[in-house]
N, C-alpha and C positions, 0 to 999 in steps of 0.2 A: 504494500500500500504506500503510495507516494503522498506524504502529507506536507512536504516541504513548502509547496505553494500555498497550502491552506493555512499553515501556521503563521507565515509572514516573517518579517525581519525582526520582530520584537523578541524572539526567542534566541537564547545564546546556546550554541552547540559547544559542549565541553569535549575534551579529548576522550573521556570515557564514553560519552554518548556516540561520538564518531566511531570509536572502536566497536561498540555494540552493533551499530548499523553495518559496519564492514563485516563483522562476524556473521550477522544475519544473511548478508549477501553470499558469503562463502557457504553457509549451511544450505541456502537455496540452490546454489550451483551444484553442490554435492548431491542433494536429493534429486535434482534433475538428471543426474548421472546414474541414479538407481540406488544410492545409499539411503538407509533409513535416517530419520531425523536423529535418532539416538546415536547412530554411528557417526553422522556428520558432526553432531555436537561434541562428541568425544574427540574427534580429529581436531576440531577448532580449539578445544580446551587444551590440547597438547602443544599448540603452537605458541611461540613466544609473542608477546604483544608488541607489534611493530606496525604502526599505522602509516609508515612511510612506504610500505610495499603496495604495489598495485593489486587490484582484485585478482588478476591473473596469477601473480606471484603468490598471493595468499592461498589461492585454490591449489596451486602446485605444491605448496608446503603441506596443506591439509591432505592431499593425495599421497604424499610421502609417508604419512602416518599409517596408511593401509599397507604399504610395502614393508614396514618394519614389524608388523604383527606376526 
């Protein structure tokens, strides 16, 4: 759900909120690849918090979790 346009400029986005949004995008990408929400959440939780990475790089990091199992 895209709410950025509805919220407006009055809201401040903190780094924690930004990271949570990015993690949700990674979980969505993994579930679209066939992983369960539980599996995707565990993969994201195993990743170091680094909001400087692109979505693609974060998805690659999360996929690496499944190769180490």
